[in-house]
C-alpha positions in Angstrom: 29.7 -35.5 -51.1 30.5 -31.9 -51.8 34.1 -30.9 -51.2 34.1 -27.5 -53.0 34.8 -24.7 -50.4 34.5 -21.0 -51.0 37.6 -19.2 -52.1 37.3 -16.7 -49.3 37.3 -19.4 -46.6 40.3 -21.2 -48.2 42.2 -17.9 -48.4 41.5 -17.2 -44.7 42.4 -20.8 -43.9 45.8 -20.4 -45.6 46.3 -17.1 -43.8 45.6 -18.8 -40.5 48.3 -21.4 -41.1 51.1 -19.2 -42.5 52.4 -17.2 -39.5 50.3 -18.8 -36.8 46.6 -18.5 -36.4 45.1 -15.1 -36.3 43.1 -14.6 -33.0 40.0 -13.4 -34.8 40.2 -16.4 -37.2 40.6 -18.7 -34.2 37.5 -17.3 -32.6 35.6 -17.5 -35.8 36.7 -21.1 -36.2 35.4 -21.8 -32.7 32.0 -20.4 -33.6 31.9 -22.3 -36.9 32.8 -25.5 -35.0 29.9 -24.8 -32.5 27.6 -24.4 -35.4 28.7 -27.7 -36.9 28.0 -29.4 -33.6 24.6 -27.7 -33.4 23.6 -29.0 -36.8 24.7 -32.5 -35.8 22.8 -32.2 -32.6 19.5 -31.5 -34.4 16.9 -34.2 -34.9 19.0 -36.6 -36.9 15.9 -38.1 -38.6 15.4 -34.9 -40.4 19.0 -34.4 -41.5 19.8 -35.1 -45.1 23.2 -36.2 -46.4 23.9 -32.7 -47.8 23.0 -31.2 -44.3 25.6 -33.5 -42.7 28.2 -32.5 -45.3 27.5 -28.8 -44.6 28.1 -29.4 -40.9 31.4 -31.1 -41.8 32.4 -28.2 -44.0 31.8 -25.8 -41.1 33.7 -28.0 -38.7 36.6 -28.4 -41.2 36.8 -24.6 -41.8 36.6 -24.1 -38.0 39.6 -26.4 -37.6 41.5 -24.7 -40.4 40.9 -21.3 -38.8 42.4 -22.6 -35.5 44.9 -25.2 -36.7 46.6 -25.5 -33.3 43.3 -26.1 -31.4 43.1 -29.9 -30.9 39.4 -29.5 -29.7 38.4 -28.2 -33.1 40.0 -31.1 -34.9 38.4 -33.6 -32.4 35.0 -32.2 -33.2 35.7 -32.6 -36.9 36.9 -36.2 -36.2 33.7 -37.0 -34.3 31.6 -35.6 -37.1 33.5 -37.4 -39.8 33.2 -40.7 -37.9 29.5 -40.2 -37.5 29.1 -39.5 -41.2 31.6 -42.2 -42.2 33.6 -39.5 -44.1 37.0 -41.3 -44.1 38.9 -38.5 -45.9 38.0 -35.8 -43.3 38.6 -38.3 -40.5 42.1 -39.0 -41.8 42.7 -35.3 -42.2 41.7 -34.7 -38.5 43.7 -37.7 -37.3 46.9 -36.6 -39.1 46.6 -33.1 -37.5 45.8 -34.5 -34.1 48.9 -36.7 -34.3 50.9 -33.5 -34.5 49.0 -31.7 -31.8 48.7 -34.6 -29.4 51.4 -37.2 -30.2 50.7 -38.9 -26.8 47.3 -40.1 -28.0 48.2 -43.6 -29.1 44.7 -44.5 -30.2 45.0 -41.8 -32.9 48.5 -43.0 -33.8 47.0 -46.4 -34.3 44.1 -45.1 -36.4 46.5 -43.2 -38.6 48.7 -46.2 -39.2 45.7 -48.4 -40.0 44.1 -45.7 -42.2 47.4 -45.4 -44.1 47.5 -49.2 -44.7 43.9 -49.3 -45.7 44.6 -46.9 -48.6 46.9 -49.5 -50.2 45.1 -51.1 -53.2 46.0 -54.8 -52.7 46.0 -57.3 -49.9 49.6 -58.2 -50.6 50.7 -54.6 -50.2 48.8 -54.3 -47.0 50.3 -57.4 -45.5 53.7 -56.3 -46.5 53.1 -52.9 -44.8 52.0 -54.6 -41.6 55.0 -56.9 -41.6 57.3 -54.0 -42.2 55.9 -52.1 -39.3 56.1 -55.1 -37.0 59.7 -56.0 -38.0 61.9 -56.2 -34.9 63.8 -53.0 -35.5 60.6 -50.9 -36.2 58.6 -52.7 -33.5 61.0 -51.5 -30.9 59.9 -48.0 -31.5 56.3 -48.8 -30.8 54.8 -49.5 -27.4 53.9 -53.1 -26.9 50.1 -52.4 -26.7 50.2 -50.5 -29.9 52.2 -53.3 -31.6 49.7 -55.9 -30.3 46.8 -54.0 -32.0 48.7 -53.9 -35.3 49.4 -57.6 -35.0 45.8 -58.4 -34.4 44.8 -56.2 -37.4 47.3 -58.2 -39.5 45.8 -61.5 -38.2 42.3 -60.5 -39.2 43.6 -59.4 -42.7 45.3 -62.7 -43.2 42.2 -64.6 -42.1 40.1 -62.8 -44.7 42.7 -63.6 -47.4 42.5 -67.3 -46.5 45.9 -67.6 -44.8 44.8 -69.6 -41.8 48.3 -70.4 -40.5 49.4 -66.8 -40.8 46.3 -65.6 -39.0 46.9 -67.9 -36.0 50.6 -67.0 -35.9 49.9 -63.2 -35.6 47.0 -63.8 -33.2 49.4 -65.6 -30.9 52.0 -62.8 -31.4 49.3 -60.2 -30.5 48.6 -62.0 -27.2 52.3 -62.3 -26.5 52.8 -58.6 -27.0 49.9 -57.6 -24.8 48.3 -60.4 -22.6 45.8 -57.8 -21.5 44.4 -57.1 -25.0 40.8 -58.1 -24.7 40.0 -58.2 -28.4 42.8 -60.6 -29.1 41.7 -62.9 -26.2 38.2 -62.8 -27.5 39.2 -63.7 -31.0 41.4 -66.5 -29.7 38.4 -67.9 -27.8 36.3 -68.0 -30.9 39.1 -69.8 -32.8 39.4 -72.5 -30.1 35.9 -73.5 -30.6 34.0 -76.3 -28.6 36.0 -79.1 -27.2 39.1 -77.0 -26.6 41.3 -77.9 -23.6 39.8 -76.6 -20.4 43.0 -75.0 -19.2 43.5 -73.0 -22.4 39.9 -71.8 -22.5 40.1 -70.8 -18.8 43.3 -68.9 -19.4 41.8 -66.9 -22.2 38.6 -66.2 -20.3 40.6 -64.9 -17.4 42.9 -62.8 -19.7 39.9 -61.3 -21.4 38.2 -60.4 -18.1 41.4 -59.0 -16.6 41.9 -56.9 -19.7 38.4 -55.3 -19.3 37.0 -55.9 -15.8 34.2 -53.4 -16.7 32.7 -55.9 -19.1 30.2 -57.7 -16.8 29.2 -60.0 -19.6 32.7 -61.4 -19.9 33.0 -61.9 -16.1 29.6 -63.7 -16.1 30.7 -66.0 -19.0 33.8 -66.9 -16.9 31.6 -67.7 -13.9 29.2 -69.8 -16.0 32.1 -71.7 -17.5 33.4 -72.5 -14.0 30.0 -73.3 -12.5 29.1 -75.6 -15.4 32.3 -77.7 -14.7 31.9 -77.9 -11.0 34.6 -75.3 -10.1 32.5 -73.9 -7.3 35.3 -72.0 -5.6 36.3 -70.2 -8.8 32.6 -69.5 -9.7 31.9 -68.0 -6.3 34.8 -65.6 -6.5 33.9 -64.3 -10.0 30.2 -64.2 -9.3 30.8 -62.1 -6.2 32.4 -59.5 -8.6 29.6 -59.7 -11.0 27.0 -59.2 -8.2 28.9 -56.1 -7.1 28.7 -54.8 -10.7 25.0 -55.1 -10.5 24.7 -53.2 -7.2 24.1 -56.2 -4.9 22.2 -59.5 -4.8 18.8 -57.8 -4.6 19.3 -55.9 -7.8 21.2 -58.6 -9.7 19.3 -60.6 -12.4 17.5 -63.6 -10.8 19.5 -66.1 -12.9 22.7 -64.5 -11.6 21.4 -64.7 -8.0 20.6 -68.4 -8.6 24.1 -69.1 -9.9 25.7 -67.4 -7.0 23.5 -69.4 -4.5 24.3 -72.6 -6.3 28.1 -71.9 -6.2 27.8 -71.4 -2.4 25.9 -74.6 -2.1 28.5 -76.4 -4.1 31.1 -75.3 -1.6 28.9 -76.6 1.3 27.8 -73.2 2.5 24.1 -73.9 2.7 23.2 -71.1 5.1 24.7 -68.6 2.8 22.9 -70.1 -0.1 19.5 -69.9 1.6 20.2 -66.3 2.7 21.0 -65.2 -0.9 17.9 -66.9 -2.2 15.7 -65.3 0.4 17.1 -61.8 -0.2 16.6 -62.0 -4.0 13.1 -63.5 -3.5 12.0 -60.5 -1.3 13.2 -58.1 -3.9 11.3 -60.0 -6.6 8.1 -60.0 -4.4 8.4 -56.2 -4.0 8.6 -55.9 -7.8 5.5 -58.0 -8.3 3.6 -55.9 -5.8 4.7 -52.7 -7.6 3.6 -54.0 -11.0 0.3 -55.0 -9.5 -0.2 -51.5 -8.1 0.7 -49.9 -11.4 -1.7 -52.1 -13.4 -4.5 -51.5 -10.9 -4.0 -47.7 -11.1 -4.1 -47.9 -14.9 -7.2 -50.0 -14.9 -9.2 -47.9 -12.4 -7.9 -44.4 -13.0 -5.9 -43.8 -16.1 -7.7 -45.8 -18.8 -11.3 -44.7 -17.9 -10.1 -41.1 -18.3 -8.0 -41.5 -21.5 -9.1 -38.7 -23.9 -8.8 -40.8 -27.0 -8.9 -44.4 -28.3 -5.4 -44.1 -29.6 -4.1 -43.2 -26.1 -6.0 -46.1 -24.7 -4.3 -48.5 -27.2 -0.9 -47.1 -26.2 -1.7 -47.5 -22.6 -3.0 -51.1 -23.1 0.2 -51.9 -24.9 2.2 -50.7 -21.9 -0.1 -52.6 -19.6 0.6 -55.8 -21.6 4.3 -55.2 -21.3 4.0 -54.9 -17.5 1.9 -58.1 -17.3 4.6 -59.9 -19.3 7.3 -58.6 -17.0 5.2 -59.7 -14.0 5.1 -63.2 -15.5 8.9 -63.3 -15.8 9.4 -62.1 -12.2 7.0 -64.8 -10.9 8.8 -67.4 -12.9 12.1 -66.3 -11.2 10.3 -66.6 -7.8 9.4 -70.2 -8.6 13.0 -71.0 -9.5 14.3 -69.3 -6.3 11.8 -71.1 -4.1 12.5 -74.5 -5.8 16.2 -74.3 -5.1 15.5 -73.2 -1.5 13.3 -76.2 -0.9 15.9 -78.6 -2.4 18.6 -77.2 -0.1 16.3 -77.5 3.0 15.5 -81.1 2.2 17.3 -83.1 4.8 18.7 -80.0 6.5 16.6 -80.5 9.7 15.0 -77.1 9.5 11.3 -77.9 9.5 10.0 -74.3 9.9 12.1 -73.0 7.0 11.1 -76.0 4.9 7.5 -75.4 5.6 7.8 -71.7 4.6 9.7 -72.6 1.5 7.2 -75.2 0.4 4.3 -72.7 0.9 6.0 -70.1 -1.2 6.8 -72.6 -3.9 3.2 -73.7 -4.1 1.9 -70.1 -4.1 4.2 -68.8 -6.8 3.8 -72.0 -8.9 0.1 -71.5 -8.9 0.5 -67.9 -9.8 2.8 -68.8 -12.7 0.3 -71.4 -14.0 -2.5 -68.8 -13.9 -0.3 -66.2 -15.7 0.7 -68.7 -18.4 -2.9 -69.7 -18.8 -4.0 -66.1 -19.3 -1.3 -65.4 -21.8 -1.7 -68.7 -23.8 -5.2 -70.0 -23.1 -4.8 -72.8 -25.6 -1.5 -74.1 -24.3 -2.7 -76.4 -21.5 0.7 -78.3 -21.1 2.5 -75.1 -20.5 0.1 -74.0 -17.8 0.2 -77.5 -16.2 4.0 -77.7 -16.0 4.6 -75.3 -13.0 2.0 -77.1 -10.8 3.3 -80.7 -11.5 7.0 -79.7 -11.2 6.4 -78.0 -7.9 4.4 -81.0 -6.6 7.3 -83.3 -7.4 9.8 -81.1 -5.6 7.5 -80.9 -2.6 7.1 -84.7 -2.5 10.9 -85.2 -2.9 11.6 -82.8 0.0 9.1 -84.5 2.3 7.0 -81.3 2.3 3.3 -80.8 2.8 1.6 -83.8 1.1 -1.8 -82.0 0.8 -0.2 -79.1 -1.0 1.6 -81.4 -3.4 -1.6 -83.4 -4.2 -3.5 -80.2 -4.7 -1.0 -79.0 -7.2 -1.1 -82.3 -9.0 -4.9 -82.2 -9.1 -4.8 -78.8 -10.8 -2.2 -80.0 -13.3 -4.1 -83.2 -14.1 -7.2 -81.1 -14.8 -5.3 -79.6 -17.7 -3.3 -82.5 -19.1 -2.1 -86.0 -18.2 1.3 -86.5 -16.5 4.3 -87.5 -18.7 5.0 -91.2 -18.2 8.5 -90.7 -16.7 7.2 -88.0 -14.2 4.3 -90.2 -13.2 6.7 -93.1 -12.4 8.9 -90.8 -10.4 5.9 -89.4 -8.4 5.0 -93.0 -7.6 8.6 -93.6 -6.4 8.6 -90.4 -4.2 5.3 -91.4 -2.6 6.7 -94.9 -1.8 10.0 -93.5 -0.5 8.1 -91.1 1.8 6.1 -94.1 3.2 9.2 -96.3 3.6 8.2 -98.8 0.8 11.7 -99.0 -0.5 11.2 -102.0 -2.8 8.3 -100.2 -4.5 10.3 -97.0 -4.8 13.2 -99.0 -6.4 10.8 -100.6 -8.8 9.6 -97.2 -9.9 13.0 -95.5 -10.2 15.2 -98.3 -11.6 13.7 -98.6 -15.1 14.4 -94.9 -15.7 18.1 -95.0 -14.7 20.5 -93.9 -16.1 18.8 -91.7 -18.6 16.6 -89.9 -16.0 18.9 -88.1 -13.5 16.1 -87.3 -11.1 15.3 -91.1 -11.0 19.0 -91.7 -10.3 18.7 -89.4 -7.3 15.6 -91.3 -6.1 17.4 -94.7 -6.5 20.4 -93.3 -4.6 18.1 -92.4 -1.7 16.7 -95.9 -1.7 20.3 -97.4 -1.6 21.2 -95.1 1.3 18.0 -96.3 3.2 19.0 -99.9 2.5 22.6 -99.3 3.7 24.3 -99.6 0.3 26.6 -96.6 0.7 28.9 -97.6 -2.2 26.0 -98.0 -4.6 24.5 -94.7 -3.5 27.9 -92.9 -3.9 28.2 -94.2 -7.5 24.8 -92.9 -8.4 25.3 -89.6 -6.7 28.7 -89.1 -8.4 27.2 -89.8 -11.8 24.4 -87.2 -11.2 26.9 -84.6 -9.8 29.1 -84.9 -12.8 26.3 -84.9 -15.3 25.4 -81.2 -15.0 27.5 -79.6 -12.3 25.9 -76.2 -12.7 22.3 -77.3 -12.0 20.6 -77.6 -8.7 19.9 -81.4 -9.0 23.6 -82.1 -9.6 24.7 -79.9 -6.7 22.2 -81.6 -4.4 23.8 -84.9 -5.4 27.3 -83.5 -4.9 26.3 -82.2 -1.4 24.8 -85.5 -0.4 27.8 -87.3 -1.8 30.0 -85.3 0.5 27.8 -86.4 3.4 28.1 -90.0 2.4 31.9 -89.9 1.9 32.6 -87.5 4.8 34.7 -85.2 2.6 34.2 -82.7 -0.3 36.7 -83.4 -3.2 36.8 -81.7 -6.6 34.3 -83.1 -9.0 36.9 -83.5 -11.8 40.4 -82.6 -12.9 38.8 -79.8 -15.0 37.2 -78.3 -11.9 40.5 -78.4 -10.0 42.2 -76.8 -13.0 39.7 -73.9 -13.1 39.9 -73.4 -9.4 43.6 -73.2 -9.5 43.8 -70.8 -12.4 41.2 -68.4 -10.9 42.9 -68.6 -7.5 46.1 -67.3 -9.2 44.4 -64.1 -10.3 45.8 -61.3 -8.1 43.6 -59.8 -5.4 44.2 -56.4 -7.1 41.7 -57.6 -9.7 38.9 -58.0 -7.1 39.7 -54.6 -5.6 39.6 -53.0 -9.0 36.1 -54.2 -9.6 34.6 -53.9 -6.1 36.4 -50.6 -5.1 37.3 -48.7 -8.3 37.6 -45.4 -6.4 40.7 -46.7 -4.8 42.2 -48.2 -8.0 41.6 -45.3 -10.3 41.7 -41.6 -9.5 40.3 -38.8 -11.6 41.3 -35.2 -10.9 39.9 -32.2 -12.8 41.3 -28.7 -12.2 41.0 -25.4 -14.0 43.8 -23.8 -15.9 42.6 -20.5 -14.6 40.4 -19.9 -11.5 38.7 -16.9 -13.1 37.9 -16.3 -16.7 36.3 -13.7 -18.8 32.9 -14.3 -20.6 34.6 -14.8 -24.0 37.5 -17.0 -22.8 37.7 -20.8 -23.5 37.1 -22.9 -20.4 40.3 -25.0 -20.2 40.5 -27.9 -17.8 43.4 -30.2 -16.8 42.6 -33.9 -16.5 44.8 -36.2 -14.5 44.0 -39.9 -14.5 46.0 -42.2 -12.1 46.1 -46.0 -12.2 46.8 -46.8 -8.5 46.0 -50.5 -9.0 48.5 -53.3 -9.6 47.1 -54.1 -13.0 47.5 -52.4 -16.4 44.4 -50.7 -17.7 43.6 -50.1 -21.4 42.6 -46.5 -22.0 40.7 -47.1 -25.2 37.1 -47.9 -26.4 37.9 -51.7 -26.0 39.3 -51.3 -22.6 38.0 -50.9 -19.1 38.6 -47.1 -19.1 36.9 -45.1 -21.8 39.0 -42.2 -23.1 36.3 -39.6 -22.4 34.7 -38.0 -19.4 31.3 -36.6 -18.7 31.5 -33.1 -17.2 28.3 -32.1 -15.3 28.2 -28.4 -14.4 25.9 -25.6 -13.4 26.1 -21.9 -13.9 25.0 -19.7 -11.0 24.5 -15.9 -10.9 26.1 -14.3 -7.9 23.8 -11.3 -8.1 20.6 -13.3 -8.5 21.8 -16.0 -6.1 20.2 -18.7 -8.3 21.2 -21.4 -10.7 20.8 -20.0 -14.2 20.9 -23.3 -16.0 21.6 -27.0 -15.6 23.4 -28.3 -18.7 23.3 -31.7 -20.2 26.7 -33.2 -19.2 28.9 -33.2 -22.3 31.1 -36.1 -23.1 34.7 -34.8 -23.8 37.3 -37.1 -25.2 41.0 -36.9 -24.4 44.1 -38.6 -25.6 46.7 -40.7 -23.9 48.5 -44.1 -24.0 46.6 -47.1 -25.1 47.4 -48.8 -21.9 48.1 -47.3 -18.5 50.7 -49.3 -16.6 50.2 -50.0 -12.8 50.8 -47.0 -10.6 51.2 -44.5 -13.4 49.2 -41.4 -14.5 48.4 -39.6 -17.6 47.4 -36.0 -18.1 45.5 -34.1 -20.8 43.8 -30.8 -21.3 40.2 -30.4 -22.5 38.1 -27.4 -23.4 34.7 -27.4 -21.8 33.6 -24.8 -24.5 33.7 -27.6 -27.1 30.4 -29.1 -28.1 29.9 -32.9 -28.4 28.2 -35.0 -31.0 27.4 -38.2 -29.3 24.6 -37.2 -27.0 23.4 -34.0 -28.7 24.7 -31.8 -25.9 25.7 -28.3 -26.9 28.2 -26.5 -24.8 27.6 -23.6 -27.1 24.6 -23.0 -24.8 27.2 -22.4 -22.1 29.1 -19.9 -24.2 25.9 -18.1 -25.0 25.0 -17.9 -21.4 28.4 -16.6 -20.4 28.0 -13.8 -22.9 25.1 -12.5 -20.9 27.4 -11.9 -17.9 26.5 -8.7 -16.1 28.4 -9.3 -12.8 30.1 -12.5 -11.6 28.8 -16.0 -12.3 30.1 -19.2 -10.9 30.6 -22.5 -12.7 30.3 -25.6 -10.5 32.2 -28.4 -12.3 32.9 -32.0 -11.7 33.9 -34.9 -14.0 32.9 -38.6 -14.2 35.0 -41.3 -15.7 33.1 -44.2 -17.4 29.8 -42.3 -17.0 26.4 -43.9 -17.1 22.9 -42.3 -16.9 21.4 -42.6 -13.5 18.4 -45.0 -13.3 16.5 -42.4 -11.3 17.6 -38.9 -12.3 17.0 -35.9 -10.0 17.3 -33.6 -13.1 17.5 -34.2 -16.9 20.7 -35.6 -18.2 22.1 -36.4 -14.7 24.9 -39.0 -14.7 26.7 -41.2 -12.2 29.8 -43.4 -12.4 29.2 -46.6 -14.3 31.3 -49.8 -14.1 34.8 -49.0 -12.9 33.7 -45.3 -13.0 34.9 -42.7 -10.6 34.0 -39.1 -9.9 36.4 -36.2 -9.4 36.2 -33.7 -6.6 34.1 -30.8 -7.8 35.4 -27.2 -7.9 34.3 -23.7 -8.7 35.3 -21.2 -11.4 34.5 -17.5 -11.5 33.3 -15.9 -14.7 34.1 -12.2 -14.2 31.9 -9.8 -16.1 33.0 -6.5 -17.6 32.4 -3.5 -15.3 30.3 -1.3 -17.4 31.2 2.1 -15.9 34.9 1.4 -15.9 34.9 -0.2 -19.3 32.8 2.3 -21.3 35.3 5.1 -21.6 38.3 2.9 -22.4 36.2 0.9 -24.9 35.0 4.1 -26.7 38.6 5.3 -27.0 39.8 1.9 -28.2 37.1 1.7 -30.8 37.8 5.1 -32.2 41.4 4.0 -32.9 42.6 0.9 -34.5 40.5 -1.9 -32.9 42.1 -5.0 -31.5 40.6 -8.4 -31.2 40.1 -7.9 -27.5 38.2 -4.7 -28.2 36.0 -6.6 -30.6 35.2 -9.2 -28.0 34.5 -6.6 -25.3 32.2 -4.7 -27.7 30.3 -7.9 -28.4 29.8 -8.6 -24.7 29.1 -4.9 -23.9 26.3 -4.8 -26.4 24.3 -7.1 -24.1 25.3 -5.2 -21.0 24.3 -1.7 -22.0 21.2 -3.1 -23.7 20.5 -5.5 -20.9 16.8 -4.6 -21.1 16.5 -6.9 -24.2 16.1 -9.8 -21.8 13.4 -7.9 -20.0 11.8 -7.2 -23.4 11.4 -10.9 -24.0 10.2 -11.5 -20.5 7.6 -8.8 -20.7 6.5 -10.1 -24.2 6.0 -13.5 -22.6 4.0 -12.1 -19.7 1.8 -9.8 -21.8 1.6 -12.0 -24.9 2.3 -10.9 -28.4 0.0 -8.1 -29.5 -0.5 -5.5 -32.2 -2.7 -3.3 -30.0 -1.2 0.2 -30.1 -2.0 0.9 -26.4 -0.3 -2.2 -25.2 2.7 -1.6 -27.5 3.1 1.9 -26.1 2.9 0.5 -22.6 5.6 -2.1 -23.5 7.8 0.7 -24.9 7.4 2.8 -21.8 8.3 -0.2 -19.6 11.4 -0.9 -21.6 12.4 2.8 -21.6 12.2 2.8 -17.9 14.6 -0.1 -17.7 17.2 1.4 -20.0 18.5 4.0 -17.6 22.1 3.1 -17.0 23.5 5.1 -20.0 22.6 8.6 -21.2 21.6 8.9 -24.9 24.8 10.8 -25.9 26.9 7.9 -24.6 24.8 5.4 -26.6 25.1 7.5 -29.7 28.8 7.9 -29.2 29.3 4.2 -28.8 27.2 3.5 -31.8 29.2 5.8 -34.0 32.5 4.4 -32.7 31.4 0.8 -33.2 30.3 1.5 -36.7 33.7 2.9 -37.6 35.4 0.0 -35.9 33.3 -2.5 -37.7 34.2 -1.0 -41.1 37.9 -1.3 -40.1 37.7 -5.0 -39.3 38.8 -7.8 -41.5 36.0 -10.1 -42.8 36.9 -12.7 -40.3 36.8 -10.2 -37.4 33.4 -9.0 -38.6 32.1 -12.5 -38.7 33.4 -13.1 -35.2 31.7 -10.0 -33.9 28.4 -11.1 -35.5 28.7 -14.6 -34.0 29.7 -13.3 -30.6 26.5 -11.2 -30.2 24.4 -12.6 -27.2 21.5 -14.9 -28.0 18.8 -12.4 -27.0 19.9 -10.2 -29.9 17.9 -11.4 -32.9 16.8 -9.9 -36.2 13.5 -8.8 -34.6 14.8 -7.7 -31.2 17.5 -5.5 -32.7 15.1 -3.6 -34.9 15.4 0.2 -34.4 18.0 -0.2 -31.6 21.3 1.4 -32.6 24.0 0.2 -33.0 22.5 -3.3 -33.1 20.3 -2.6 -36.1 23.3 -1.1 -38.0 25.5 -4.1 -37.2 22.8 -6.5 -38.3 22.1 -4.7 -41.5 25.8 -4.4 -42.3 26.3 -8.1 -41.8 23.2 -9.1 -43.9 24.3 -6.7 -46.7 27.9 -7.8 -46.7 29.3 -9.3 -49.9 32.0 -11.3 -48.0 31.1 -15.0 -48.0 32.5 -15.5 -44.5 30.4 -12.6 -43.1 27.3 -13.9 -45.0 27.8 -17.3 -43.4 28.0 -15.7 -40.0 24.9 -13.7 -40.6 23.0 -16.7 -41.7 24.1 -18.6 -38.6 23.4 -15.7 -36.2 20.5 -13.8 -37.6 18.4 -16.5 -39.2 18.8 -19.2 -36.5 16.0 -20.6 -34.4 14.8 -18.0 -31.8 15.6 -18.6 -28.1 13.1 -20.8 -26.4 11.4 -18.0 -24.4 11.3 -15.4 -27.2 7.9 -14.9 -28.9 8.3 -11.6 -30.7 8.8 -12.7 -34.3 5.9 -12.4 -36.7 7.6 -13.0 -40.1 8.0 -16.5 -41.5 11.8 -17.0 -41.4 11.8 -19.1 -44.6 10.5 -16.0 -46.4 13.4 -13.8 -45.2 14.8 -12.1 -48.4 18.3 -12.4 -47.0 18.0 -16.1 -46.8 16.4 -16.3 -50.3 19.2 -14.2 -51.7 21.9 -16.4 -50.1 20.1 -19.5 -51.3 21.2 -18.6 -54.9 24.7 -17.3 -54.0 27.5 -18.5 -56.3 29.5 -19.4 -53.1 28.7 -23.1 -52.3 29.1 -22.7 -48.5 26.8 -19.7 -48.3 24.3 -21.4 -50.6 24.3 -24.6 -48.5 23.8 -22.8 -45.2 20.9 -20.8 -46.7 19.3 -23.9 -48.1 19.6 -25.7 -44.8 18.0 -22.8 -43.0 15.1 -22.8 -45.4 14.5 -26.5 -45.0 14.6 -26.3 -41.2 12.3 -23.3 -41.0 9.7 -24.8 -43.4 9.4 -27.7 -41.0 8.9 -25.4 -38.0 7.1 -22.3 -39.5 3.5 -23.5 -38.9 4.2 -24.6 -35.3 6.1 -21.4 -34.4 3.4 -19.1 -35.7 0.7 -21.2 -34.0 2.6 -20.8 -30.7 3.2 -17.1 -31.3 -0.5 -16.4 -32.0 -1.7 -18.3 -29.0 -3.0 -21.3 -31.0 -4.4 -19.5 -34.0 -4.1 -21.2 -37.4 -1.5 -19.4 -39.5 -2.6 -17.8 -42.8 -1.3 -19.5 -45.9 1.9 -17.8 -47.1 
């Protein structure tokens, strides 16, 4: 990876760090940082390693030019992490530790990176132990020390020191019981057969450390349900269901588990209601899939323009059919459990409906399996015969059951055990208890369903004790399955009481009951537990000002919350915003919400808050969003524009988006109250005279910024030029070009010619008096509508463009390459030349300066990939001539 940087940039970087950052250098650094983000946000499949290195060089120089700007260093860190450039990442971390010492995650990263540089395991272990010595540990927060202890534990495990590993793992949990990674590792180390109490404690600790992890909550609920701890399972499953948005949108297996837990507690009505609600949602999904498939078969496929598109559509159709089969399978499971519950519940109408639905969906599943696997007869027969057995067991419609059996037998014979059980169920229905016992008894105790049948025979014969023994054996065999819960429910009826299934179940119920109610409120009502406030540092800003925002995060809950990637609160927020023109009274642009990180403590204690400051003008690497688009839009300010801003903690993309990139709060996510910011434009009439006077004297940085913005204002018809070009199309017809020029001339009426000439002369003199960094900043601050083509013949733009492209200063050359050889705006179609043939780019491609050379080579590579398509679009579909 290249690390050679141009001497000019290094000199400017040193200048920026001697007596404080020069404002022009800081602005130049901001633009270089934006360009680095833009390069990262391109199609990553087309980026080569040298392209990524160039982006990192730009980001590094941008950070060096503004050494006190934490945002620039965070962009460099994001890029270095993405490129696995550990040296640059450590450089950014060390600087951020100085700028933002409250960011404990960065402090941790610095400590770990420092230790990783040691050559031997022994030295690394010694460094960890030195940091965690009692006197030095006291200077660290307990969460930070816990993470160091876990890192030491992992290191010792890799080196073969098993005892040391377990000792420091235990120490990590002692330092921070809410450290999810330590609890997760401890669970792995316990392995199968570990004491139930210890496993439950760790499962609870892990979930409390990160309630946003639904998978961990579900694992806790499954562990409780599988051991008959129905009270504990119900409480945890309620939280998981909330996380999925309710029982109708929860996965069917989760809905089944929640219903089984309620049934295990004896709440049969609740269980039936849950199953019915989830079944109706699944039925609606099946209907929707059927409608989609029918529409494809009758409308879309017959009109497909090519065989390739047909193949793609057929593949999507097959995926929908497979999804339909899975949904139907879940409907069979839901109906089966409902029939089992209603057996003996003295609800004949509900039982009849449940049996009918079970038969219908079992038949549909058998047909679907047969279509997907025509040669697998046993698989297609299984749903029919299993449904028939459940219906016989529940005293349901005998004709339905026999019809299903007939369909199953047409495909494959019954398994011997199931055939014997079916004989027993028929005998039991008819009151032939001795025949039923003869059918069931040989299968007991290996066949739990036969044990259920034999228990019913014993109850019918008045042998309550024998029945209870059989039912208890079935209930304890698989406490998380419907058959065992049916046995447990019937056992409670026989005994007249509902006792815990086992000591393990009682232990789990006790431990989960000890979890504070604050945990439930945190998951079910995160808006009351966590508060996010976003406020502007200034209510009004200028078009060239950074958009600084204050972030305030409050933990109002009674539990500590980790503010880290491994915790429930992610240390970054999404910031959706829109830009509205007051004059036009319309939204100018909806931007993809950027993800902006911020620093803070690793763990927020109960009822505490943390504050940070972020810069909305900073681009982001993770989702390809470019806030540089916002900066470009603001530079077009001609009056007053309004920014409408809000923030989302723990953001997630909405399932159904009303606009591209729309976001909503995810698990434990909250949203801030939105607010407005005014972007105040420069008043052209009031500014022109003062600006001319300032430019004729020694120019200041603010004058340079105003000049860059004013270029767009007094030449505001450039935007109209692009619009007219789009409306009329690109043409070389002299008459149409003359008409275009007349139209543009009529628009440009706000300044007399002598004023434009005077401004042009003054700006040229001012440009010559600027430092290289100031010239580069002026070039980069020009509005996006000003391109190499659009500035041709328009003083002073053409002069500024030529001066930048003819400069011998590497930093100005880089700015010109970035600004005047970039991709044209989306709506501009007024460029004929192939950009990869630009002599300026070709000249820079052989520059002795490595940074200039790399930027030029990257531009050439990008343009070659886009030249043909760009010319085809510009010429209305004509095939371009070979260069």
